[in-house]
C-alpha positions in Angstrom: 0.0 -0.1 -0.2 1.2 3.6 -0.7 0.7 6.3 1.6 -1.7 8.9 0.2 -1.7 12.4 1.0 -5.0 13.7 1.3 -5.8 16.2 -1.1 -7.3 19.6 0.1 -9.9 20.9 -1.6 -9.3 23.9 -3.5 -9.6 27.3 -2.0 -12.7 29.3 -3.5 -12.0 32.0 -6.0 -12.6 35.4 -4.4 -13.9 36.7 -8.1 -16.0 33.9 -8.5 -19.7 35.0 -9.0 -21.8 34.4 -5.8 -24.4 33.4 -7.9 -28.4 34.2 -7.4 -28.2 34.3 -3.3 -27.4 38.0 -3.2 -30.2 38.6 -5.5 -32.8 36.2 -3.5 -32.1 37.9 -0.2 -32.2 41.5 -2.0 -35.8 40.5 -3.1 -36.5 38.9 0.2 -35.7 42.5 1.8 -37.8 44.2 -0.7 -41.0 41.9 -0.1 -40.5 42.5 3.6 -40.3 45.9 3.0 -43.4 45.8 1.1 -45.1 43.8 4.2 -43.9 46.4 6.8 -45.3 49.3 4.5 -48.6 47.8 4.1 -48.7 46.8 7.8 -47.4 50.7 8.7 -50.2 52.1 6.3 -53.2 49.9 8.2 -51.8 51.1 11.4 -51.6 54.2 10.5 -55.4 54.2 9.1 -56.5 52.5 12.2 -54.7 55.5 14.7 -56.5 58.0 12.6 -59.7 56.5 12.3 -60.3 56.6 15.8 -59.6 60.5 15.9 -57.2 62.9 16.6 -56.5 61.9 20.2 -53.2 62.5 21.6 -52.9 58.6 22.0 -53.9 57.9 18.3 -51.4 60.8 17.3 -48.6 59.3 19.6 -49.2 55.7 17.9 -49.0 57.1 14.5 -45.6 58.7 15.2 -44.5 55.5 16.7 -45.3 53.6 13.7 -44.2 55.9 11.0 -40.8 56.2 12.9 -40.5 52.3 13.1 -41.8 51.7 9.3 -38.8 54.8 8.8 -36.4 53.0 10.5 -37.1 49.7 8.9 -37.2 51.0 5.5 -33.5 53.1 5.7 -32.3 49.9 7.0 -33.9 47.8 4.3 -32.4 50.2 1.8 -28.8 50.2 3.4 -28.8 46.2 3.1 -30.0 46.1 -0.6 -27.5 48.6 -1.6 -24.5 46.5 0.4 -26.1 43.4 -1.7 -25.3 44.8 -5.0 -21.8 44.3 -4.8 -20.1 41.3 -6.3 -18.9 40.1 -2.6 -21.4 41.5 -0.1 -20.6 41.9 3.3 -22.2 39.6 5.9 -25.3 41.2 8.0 -23.7 42.7 11.1 -25.5 41.9 14.6 -26.5 45.4 14.9 -28.2 45.4 12.0 -30.1 42.4 12.4 -31.0 43.4 16.0 -32.4 46.7 14.4 -34.5 44.5 11.9 -35.9 42.3 14.3 -36.6 45.0 16.6 -38.7 46.9 13.9 -40.4 43.8 12.9 -41.5 43.2 16.2 -42.6 46.7 17.2 -44.9 47.0 13.9 -46.0 43.3 15.1 -46.9 44.8 18.5 -48.6 47.7 16.8 -50.7 45.3 14.8 -51.9 43.5 18.1 -52.8 46.6 19.6 -54.8 47.9 16.6 -56.6 44.5 16.1 -57.4 44.2 19.9 
């Protein structure tokens, strides 16, 4: 028997195209942004429907600020994915996206109840 040296797998080419993964991720961010826009619009509509009470206006401001924060984050991430080798999502960005989604879900629960 001959001793064979195990061959190492070739290193990935740094110039290699990442395939369709960045495109799918970009589309997912766009779908999520559209969903958040619909949720924010429905929340704003519901808060205005109950009149111009201070609580309704405060809820409207909170919904709009949350939506704008998520919109800015999604736009930043979509433009980041436009390069050939996009960087990974940072922890702070991921936590901000989750926070915005949870806040919009909480607003939706408050409006439904």
